[in-house]
Each structure stands twice: as structure tokens, then as C-alpha cells.
C-alpha positions, 0 to 999 in steps of 0.5 A: 499500500502507498503510504503516500499518493499523488493524484494530478489535476493539471497544474495541482497535485493533490497529495494524500496520506493513506494510512486510513485504518490509524487515521494516518499517524505520522510513521517513519515510514509515513513520513519518508514518503511524504518528503519523496513525494515532495522531492518529486513535485519540486521537480515538477515545473508543470506543479504549481500548487499542492494540496495535502489532505488525509484518506479516511476519517482523519488528516493525521491524528498525530503520531504512530502508537507503536512508534511512540511506545517503542521510544519508550524503550529505545536509547537516547542516540535512536531516539535523536535519530528518529527526531532528527528524520522527524523534523526534516520531514516537517522541514521539507514541507515549510520549506517547499517552495510551491504553494501548499493548501491543507485539507483538514478534517477530523483528528488533527492532532500532535503532528497533525497540527504541525503538518497544519501550520506547515501548510501556507493556507489551511482549510478546515471542516466546522467538526473537526477536532485540535489539540497538542496533546503531547504533554498529557503522555509526558513527552513533548511537541519538539520538532513542530514547535517552530511552526505552531509557534509562528503560527499561533504567536508565544501567548496562545502556543504556549497554553495549548502546549503545556496544558496539551487540551483539544479544541475545535475548528472555531478555536483553531481559525482563532488561534491562527492554525487554519484560514478557513472553517466551512461545513464537511460537505463544503471542504472541497469546494472551499479548498478548490477556490482557494487554489484557484486564486493561487493559480493566478499568481506568478509561479516565480513570485510565489516562490520568491514570496515564501522564501521572504517568510524563510528569511523574516524567520532567520535573518535579523531585522536589518538583514532581512530589509537590507535583503529586499531590494535585491530580491525585488530587483531580481524579481522584477527584472524577470521573464515572468514579471515582465510578461505579468506587467505586460498582460495588464496593459495588453489586457491579457492573461499571462502566460502562467494562465494561459 
């Protein structure tokens, strides 16, 4: 069975977690399959937007129970290696250069919240349930914390990570974990609407927009500001920008929408 499936619809790639029998619990194998799928789509210039979702009843209900049980008896070295591999999975998603829309439903716990926060845009069904429940098992949301804190900010992230409480989709939206909440019957339509809006943007420009957020998180204030003129000049002088501006004045669609 393929743990991660890719479905192509023109410029859109739908990437599915495919462990529905365990609510798409995150295992080492699932993580590796996701990274492999993203590597394929990163190199595919015909792919413009990725939609990340989960087969069955949940998006991703957190870590695999078997893996968590094994970690309790594993050595420090083995736990370190596993945590490093897990961190690389979330980094691959967060650093992916093309827009990613999360299709969020069902149970979204632990690593599922991390995946949600690493997406650029997240659309959730109104019956989805969320939680950063790790502390209630005596562990912590370690490798997902950069993406959670970035989305929620210090105050909300501290409360949810320290209490481990569960919460609904309305609170997830208020915290910034998801952008939109709709009835389950409207989930795919709203995801498709967001995808359609993304496809109107220039792919090179969008890749650079995503890079801005990477630099915002890694550079100091002064270095970040100093880097912007070079980035803007690079994009403006490229073929995509020239065509985009020409299409505006010529009242036509740019080439990336043709």
C-alpha cells in the first residue's frame, strides 16, 4: 500500500496521507514517503500548487502509537536519530517552494497540527478536532514547535502546548492554525476556490514570497530589510514579471494562466 498518494489534476497535485485505518498516524515510513513525494513535485515544473489531505476519517491524528511505545525503550541515540528524521519531514513541507493548501478534517493532533501549521493555507471542516496533546503523554511537541509558534505566537502556543487540551475548529481558526472553516460538505469546494486563486499568481513570484517568510524567520531585522531590494530587483527583471506587467496593460492573461 502506498503510504502517500499523488493525484494530478493539471497544475495541481493532491497529496494524500494513506493510512486511513489508523487515522493517518505519522510513522517514520509515512514521513519518508511524504518527503519523497515533495521531492518529485519540487522538480516538476508543471506542478503549481499542492493540496495536502488525509484519506479516511482524519487528516492526521498524530504520532503512530507503535512508534511512541518503541521510543520509551529506545536509547538516547536512537531517539535522537528518529527525532532528526521527523524534523526533516516538517522542514521539507515548510520549505517547499510552491504553495501548499491543507485540506483539514477529522482528528488533527500533535504532528497533524504541525503539518497544518506548515501549510501556507489551511481549510478545515467545522467538525475537525485539534490538540497538541503530547504533554499528557509525558512528551512534548518538539520538532513541530517552530511551525506552531510561528503560526500561533507565544501566548496561544504556550497555553495549548502546556495544557495539551483539545479544541474545535473555531478555536483553531481564532489561533491562526487554519485560515478557513466550512461545513464538511463544502470542504473540497473551498479548497478548490483557494487553489484557483493561487493559480492566478506567478509561480516564480510565489516562490520568492515564500522565501521572504524563510528569511524573516532566519535573518535579523536589519539584514532582512537590506536583502529586500536585491530580491525585488531580481524578480522584477525576470521574464515572468515582464510578462505579468505586459499582460496587465494589454488586458490579457499572463502566460502562467494561459
